[in-house]
N, C-alpha and C positions, 0 to 999 in steps of 0.2 A: 381414535377414529372420529371424524366429524359427524355430529348428529345432523339429521335432515334439516332441522331449523337453523343449525349453525353454518350450513353450507353457504358459501358466498353466492350471491345472485349472479355473478359473472359466469358460473358453471351451471350446466344443466345436463340431465340425462333423460333419455326417452327409450322406453323398452316396449316391444311388441311381442306377443306370443301367438304363433300360428295355430290353426286348429289341430295340427299334428304335434304340437308341443315344442316347436322349435323357437328358441329365443333369439330375438334380434335386438341388440343393445347399442344405442348411439350415445356417446358421451362427448360433450363439448368441453375441452380443457385447453383451448387455444390461449387463454389468458393466464394460465398457470405458469408461474415462473420457476418453481422448484419441483424437482422430481417427486419429493415426498407429498406435495400438494396434489399432483396428478394422480399418484397412487391412491390417496385417500378418496378422491372424487370417484375414480373407477371402482374402488372397493365398495363404496356406498351404493353406486348404481347396481352392481352385481348383487349385493346383499338385499336391496329392496326388490329387485327382480326375482330373486330366489324366493323371497317371502311371498310375493304375489303368486308365483307359480305353485308353491306349496298350498296356499290358501284356496286356489282354484283347481286343485287336483292334478296339475300337470306333473308334479313331483310328489308322489305319495310317500308319507313318512315311513311306511313299513316295507317299501320295495327293497328287494335284494336281487343282485345279479347271480345267476346260477348256471352251471354247466349241466350236461346230461348226467354226469357222475354225481353232482350236488343234488340233482332232482332225485336220483335213485336213493341216495343216503337220507334225504329228508322225507320223501313220500313213499318209499318202498318201490317195488317192481325192479326191473333191471335197467341198466343204462341203455340197452338196445330198445327197450319198450319206449323210453322217453325220446330216443333218437327217431324212432318210427313216427311218433306224434309230431315231432319237429319237422320231419321230412314231409308229412302230409299237410303241414300248415295249420294243424289244429292248435298248436301253441306257437305263437309268434316268437321270432328270435332275430338276432343280429349276428351276422358272420364276422368273426374277428380273426386275427392271425393265430390266436390260441384255439380257435374252434367256434362253435355256436354258443351263444349265451342268450338266456331269456331272463325273465323276472318271475319271482314267486307269485306275482299278481296274475300273470297269464295262466300259470299252472292252476292256481286256486279257482280262477274263472272257469277253466276247463273241467276241473274236478267237481265244481259246484253245479254245473249245468251243461253236460257234454252235448245234449241235443241242441241247445241254443247255439253253442259254439259250432257244431256241425252245420247248422242252418246258415250261420253267418259265413262260414268258409264256402259253402255252396253258392250263396249269393255273391260273394266276392269273385269267385271263379266265373259266374255268369256275367257280371258287369265287366270284368276284365276281358272276357270273350267279345262282348259288344264293342268295347273300346278297340280291341285288336281288329275286329271286322271293319270298323269305321276308318281305320288307318289314318288318324289325325292326331296331332299333338295336344289338342284341346277341343272342347265342345261339350255337348250334352247328349246323353243316351237314356234309354229306358231304365228306370230303377227296378231291380228285381223284387224289391220289398213292397212298394206301393203301386207299381205299374205305371207311374207317370213318367213322361219324357223330361224329367227335371234333374237327372243326376249329372252334375257339372264336374268335369275332370280336367286335369292337366298332366301330361307325361313330361317329366323333366329330362334334361340332357342325358342323365345316367339311367334312363328308362324306369325310374321310380314313378309310380302313378299315385296321384292324390285326387280325391274327389269326394263330393258330398251331395246328397239329394236335398234339394231345397224344399221339398214337401214333407218328407218323413224323417230326415236327419241321418239316414243310413250313410256311413262314410267308409272310405277305403284309403289306406296309407301304406304303400308297399315300400320295402327297402331291399336293396340288392346285397 
């Protein structure tokens, strides 16, 4: 694999990471003549982007994907108990074809300070209510945490909502 300093100047890559942890990677390989050369440049861009995301906490080293059955085996209680917490939004999850999955980091966060998680869930529901009442795809509403009208949001095409308060940093990132 090409080292960063060995990479020809005719190639470049540019990566951006959103506040929600989404990676956008642009790689210019127009001047590459061979397939192997293109693959090396793309691999280097992905490697460096992954390193950046790990260093800045977007990809924690100890994160594990877990189902409700995995949660029951690892943390005790029943699968139904964990399903209830997932349904209530107290532990964030992603719906997949195999069912709901979460990470051990969300579980540990909930187990470590459930009152703080419950307050966050309540604040998220409040701000999503404000956004729904406003009936716009983007704008700013009252932040339930600091009380300022500086919570800026955007509702994506698939109805996911992203937003952040520019005063206190309270943020929301929903997934369907």
